[in-house]
matplotlib code that plots the C-alpha trace (Angstrom):
import matplotlib.pyplot as plt

x = [0.0, 1.3, -1.0, 0.6, 2.1, 3.7, 1.1, 0.2, -2.0, -4.3, -2.4, -4.1, -3.7, -3.5, -4.4, -1.8, -1.6, 2.0, 1.3, 1.0, -0.4, 2.6, 1.5, -1.7, -0.4, 3.0, 2.6, -1.1, -2.2, -6.0, -7.2, -8.4, -5.7, -7.2, -6.4, -3.1, -1.9, 1.2, 1.4, 0.6, 0.6, 1.8, 1.8, 0.2, -1.0, -1.9, -5.3, -7.6, -5.5, -5.1, -3.8, -6.1, -4.8, -5.3, -4.1, -4.8, -7.4, -6.8, -7.9, -10.1, -8.6, -6.7, -3.2, -4.4, -6.8, -4.0, -1.7, -4.5, -4.9, -1.4, 0.6, 4.3, 3.9, 3.3, 5.7, 8.1, 7.8, 10.2, 8.5, 5.0, 6.2, 7.3, 4.5, 1.6, -1.1, 0.4, 2.7, 5.8, 6.6, 4.9, 5.9, 5.0, 5.7, 5.8, 5.5, 6.4, 5.5, 6.1, 8.3, 7.0, 6.9, 10.0, 9.1, 10.4, 9.2, 9.4, 11.3, 9.7, 9.9, 8.3, 5.7, 4.7, 4.4, 2.4, 0.5, 0.7, 2.3, 5.7, 8.2, 9.2, 12.6, 12.6, 14.7, 14.2, 15.2, 15.1, 12.9, 12.7, 14.0, 14.1, 17.4, 18.6, 15.9, 16.8, 16.5, 16.6, 18.1, 19.4, 21.2, 24.1, 26.0, 25.7, 22.5, 21.3, 17.7, 18.0, 19.3, 16.6, 13.8, 15.0, 15.0, 11.5, 10.1, 11.6, 10.4, 14.0, 14.3, 15.4, 18.6, 19.7, 19.1, 21.6, 20.6, 21.6, 21.0, 18.7, 19.5, 17.7, 19.3, 20.4, 19.5, 18.7, 18.4, 16.3, 16.3, 13.6, 14.6, 16.3, 14.6, 13.9, 11.9, 11.4, 12.0, 10.0, 10.4, 11.1, 9.4, 10.8, 10.1, 9.8, 10.4, 9.5, 8.2, 4.4, 3.6, 1.7, 3.1, 4.6, 5.4, 5.2, 7.5, 7.6, 5.3, 6.6, 3.7, 1.4, -2.3, -4.3, -7.4, -9.5, -7.4, -6.0, -2.4, -1.9, -1.4, 2.2, 3.5, 6.4, 5.9, 5.5, 8.6, 11.0, 11.3, 11.6, 14.5, 18.0, 20.1, 23.4, 25.0, 23.7, 25.1, 26.4, 23.7, 23.3, 24.3, 25.3, 25.9, 25.9, 24.9, 26.9, 25.0, 23.6, 24.7, 22.7, 24.1, 23.1, 21.9, 20.6, 20.9, 19.1, 17.1, 13.8, 14.6, 17.3, 17.2, 19.2, 19.3, 19.6, 20.3, 20.1, 20.0, 20.1, 18.3, 19.0, 18.4, 17.4, 17.6, 15.8, 16.1, 18.2, 15.7, 12.8, 11.1, 8.9, 10.6, 9.3, 10.3, 9.9, 10.7, 12.5, 13.5, 12.4, 10.1, 10.9, 9.2, 9.2, 9.3, 8.6, 7.3, 6.5, 4.6, 5.4, 4.3, 5.3, 6.5, 6.7, 8.4, 6.5, 5.0, 5.5, 5.2, 5.2, 6.9, 5.5, 8.1, 7.2, 8.4, 12.1, 13.4, 12.6, 14.2, 14.1, 14.0, 14.4, 12.2, 14.3, 17.3, 15.7, 16.4, 14.6, 14.8, 14.7, 13.4, 13.2, 13.5, 16.8, 15.3, 18.7, 18.7, 15.7, 16.5, 20.0, 18.4, 16.0, 18.9, 20.8]
y = [0.0, 3.4, 5.7, 5.9, 9.0, 10.4, 9.9, 12.1, 11.0, 12.6, 12.7, 10.8, 12.9, 11.4, 13.3, 12.7, 14.0, 15.0, 16.6, 20.2, 22.1, 22.8, 20.1, 22.2, 25.7, 25.4, 22.4, 22.8, 19.3, 19.3, 19.3, 21.5, 23.8, 23.8, 20.1, 18.5, 16.3, 14.2, 12.3, 12.8, 9.4, 10.4, 6.9, 4.0, 0.5, -0.2, -1.9, 0.6, 3.6, 3.1, 6.1, 7.6, 9.2, 13.0, 13.9, 12.9, 10.5, 7.9, 10.4, 8.6, 5.2, 3.7, 2.3, -1.3, -0.9, 0.6, -2.3, -4.8, -3.3, -2.2, -4.8, -4.6, -1.5, 0.4, -1.4, -3.2, -6.9, -8.2, -6.1, -7.3, -10.9, -10.5, -8.3, -8.7, -6.0, -4.7, -1.6, -2.4, 1.1, 3.5, 7.2, 9.7, 13.2, 13.3, 16.4, 16.1, 19.1, 16.9, 13.9, 10.7, 7.5, 5.4, 2.4, -0.5, -2.4, -6.1, -7.6, -9.6, -13.0, -11.9, -9.7, -12.6, -15.0, -12.5, -10.3, -12.0, -8.7, -7.3, -6.0, -2.4, -1.1, 2.6, 5.7, 9.3, 12.4, 15.5, 18.1, 20.8, 21.0, 23.4, 24.2, 21.4, 18.9, 15.3, 12.0, 9.0, 6.1, 2.8, 2.5, 4.7, 1.7, -2.1, -2.9, -6.3, -7.4, -7.0, -3.4, -2.6, -4.0, -2.2, 1.1, 0.4, -0.4, 2.8, 5.0, 5.8, 4.3, 7.7, 7.5, 4.5, 6.0, 7.3, 10.9, 12.7, 16.4, 16.6, 19.2, 19.5, 17.2, 14.6, 11.0, 8.2, 4.6, 2.5, -1.2, -3.4, -4.1, -0.7, 1.2, 4.8, 8.0, 11.3, 14.3, 17.5, 20.2, 17.9, 17.4, 14.5, 12.3, 8.6, 5.9, 2.4, -1.0, -1.2, -2.0, -0.3, -2.4, -0.4, -1.6, 1.4, 1.1, 4.5, 7.4, 10.2, 9.6, 11.3, 10.8, 10.2, 12.1, 10.1, 11.4, 8.0, 6.8, 5.3, 1.6, 0.3, -3.0, -3.7, -7.5, -7.7, -5.4, -7.7, -10.3, -7.6, -5.5, -5.7, -5.1, -4.6, -1.2, 1.1, 4.5, 7.0, 6.2, 9.7, 10.1, 13.7, 14.4, 17.7, 16.8, 18.1, 20.0, 18.1, 14.7, 11.7, 10.6, 7.6, 8.0, 4.5, 1.2, -1.8, -4.8, -3.0, 0.3, 2.5, 6.3, 8.8, 12.6, 14.9, 18.6, 20.4, 23.8, 22.4, 19.7, 16.1, 13.2, 10.0, 6.7, 3.8, 1.2, -1.0, -0.7, -3.1, -0.8, 2.2, 5.4, 7.9, 11.5, 13.6, 17.2, 18.7, 22.1, 24.2, 23.1, 21.1, 19.5, 15.8, 15.7, 12.5, 11.8, 15.4, 15.8, 17.4, 17.3, 19.9, 18.9, 21.4, 21.3, 18.9, 16.9, 13.2, 11.6, 8.0, 7.4, 4.1, 1.5, 1.5, 5.1, 4.6, 8.0, 11.3, 14.8, 16.6, 20.3, 22.7, 25.9, 27.1, 25.3, 22.1, 19.0, 15.7, 12.3, 9.5, 6.2, 2.8, -0.9, -2.7, -5.8, -7.5, -7.7, -10.0, -11.9, -12.6, -13.5, -16.0, -17.9, -18.4]
z = [0.0, -0.9, 1.0, 4.4, 5.7, 9.0, 11.7, 14.6, 17.5, 20.0, 23.3, 26.1, 29.3, 32.7, 35.9, 38.7, 42.2, 41.5, 38.1, 36.8, 33.8, 31.5, 29.1, 28.5, 28.8, 27.1, 24.7, 23.7, 24.7, 24.9, 28.5, 31.4, 32.6, 36.1, 36.5, 37.3, 34.5, 35.1, 31.8, 28.1, 26.4, 22.9, 21.3, 23.2, 22.4, 26.1, 25.7, 27.3, 26.1, 22.4, 20.5, 17.9, 14.7, 14.6, 11.1, 7.5, 6.1, 8.8, 11.6, 14.0, 13.6, 16.6, 16.4, 16.7, 13.8, 11.7, 12.3, 11.6, 8.1, 7.2, 9.3, 8.5, 6.4, 9.7, 12.0, 9.8, 8.9, 11.6, 14.2, 13.1, 13.1, 16.8, 18.2, 15.8, 16.2, 19.4, 18.9, 21.0, 22.4, 24.7, 24.4, 27.1, 28.3, 32.1, 34.2, 37.8, 40.0, 43.0, 43.5, 42.0, 44.0, 44.3, 42.2, 40.1, 37.0, 36.4, 33.4, 30.7, 32.4, 35.7, 34.0, 31.8, 34.8, 36.9, 34.4, 31.0, 29.9, 28.7, 31.2, 31.4, 30.4, 29.8, 29.2, 30.1, 28.1, 30.3, 28.5, 31.2, 34.8, 37.7, 39.3, 41.5, 40.3, 41.1, 39.4, 41.8, 39.9, 41.5, 44.8, 45.8, 47.3, 47.2, 49.0, 50.1, 50.7, 54.5, 54.3, 51.7, 53.8, 56.9, 55.0, 53.6, 57.1, 58.5, 55.7, 54.8, 51.3, 49.7, 51.8, 49.9, 46.5, 44.0, 43.2, 40.0, 39.1, 36.0, 33.3, 30.0, 27.5, 30.1, 29.5, 32.0, 31.1, 33.5, 32.8, 34.4, 38.0, 38.7, 41.6, 40.5, 40.8, 39.0, 41.3, 41.5, 38.9, 35.9, 32.6, 30.6, 27.6, 28.5, 25.9, 27.1, 26.3, 26.0, 29.6, 32.4, 35.3, 38.1, 41.6, 44.0, 47.0, 48.7, 48.1, 50.4, 52.9, 50.3, 50.0, 46.8, 45.6, 48.1, 51.1, 51.8, 51.3, 47.8, 47.5, 47.9, 46.3, 48.5, 48.4, 44.6, 44.1, 46.1, 43.3, 40.6, 42.2, 40.9, 44.1, 42.2, 42.4, 39.6, 40.4, 37.8, 35.2, 33.7, 30.1, 29.1, 25.5, 23.7, 20.1, 17.2, 14.6, 11.6, 12.8, 14.1, 17.4, 19.4, 23.0, 23.9, 22.2, 23.8, 22.7, 23.1, 21.4, 19.9, 20.5, 18.6, 18.8, 15.8, 16.2, 12.9, 11.1, 7.6, 5.7, 6.9, 4.4, 6.1, 4.3, 6.2, 3.4, 5.7, 8.5, 9.2, 11.7, 12.1, 13.2, 15.8, 15.9, 19.1, 18.6, 21.6, 20.1, 17.2, 14.3, 11.1, 8.1, 7.3, 3.5, 1.5, -2.0, -2.7, 0.6, 3.9, 7.5, 10.1, 13.5, 16.4, 19.8, 22.0, 19.1, 18.4, 14.9, 13.8, 10.4, 9.0, 8.1, 4.4, 4.0, 3.5, 2.5, 4.1, 4.4, 7.7, 6.9, 9.8, 9.9, 12.8, 14.4, 15.6, 17.7, 17.6, 19.1, 16.6, 18.0, 16.3, 17.0, 16.3, 14.8, 14.6, 18.4, 18.7, 15.5, 17.0, 20.3, 18.7, 17.1, 20.4]

ax = plt.figure().add_subplot(projection="3d")
ax.plot(x, y, z, "-o")
ax.set_aspect("equal")
plt.show()
């Protein structure tokens, strides 16, 4: 089929006790500015939160319906063979006006056993941050189960955590099993496996909308936690102009960053995957087959796998994340 084009979706906004209103007031997500939104799900295949196309003739169709019809033309043949109609990545903007809970996510094996779901490995790209905002990521020293349980019982888990100052452009990789939290004053982009499984361990003695403490999952978390030392996980990279530079490469996704003030030609003929662009600065056009689609700061676009050659043309100096699946990684894994 030759009628696919770069797809935009209606963001799915999530009210959170720790959220704010910048997603509405600064980035024009549709919602009530009087409410506290913590998350904007930009592309989602989570079953009760399926993304719906907002542009072009496919507007109104959800992502599952698209893949049912277009299959590998949307996702890439190798991706479709592995994941079927389920889109494998979940893309979010997260705004933390307060600290998020300290939490952990299970890996694929445990998530499948307990929830018949995928695990959750994720990465964060810091979009905005207040001065001295903190990311909690892993333990600062080697921690055993006894030390951890004592800290949880005493309400002192934050004392065990590795703390990193978060500056716009910083990247944090959080594999399943790493205990973590987003600190107050941060807006970030989260790229993760399609999974909505979170084990909340410590919630700063906060109450939910009902005035009661939010549920904790300390028992479920125990088996999911990787107790090995995981300090110094921040990736700081100042991208060079008009070059594609890798930030994260793992079996679940690859993320590059492109900072550009002139046209960039992208050739995906050797790829067997969709590509996602998330504009973090400026505005640019995606050009293909004589057509163009504008992308502004704070917008996310899905480039179907069948579109193999595009030009990214900046309208102002721009910066975008480029996300795709490295299909060689799971093809290699299946042979072992």
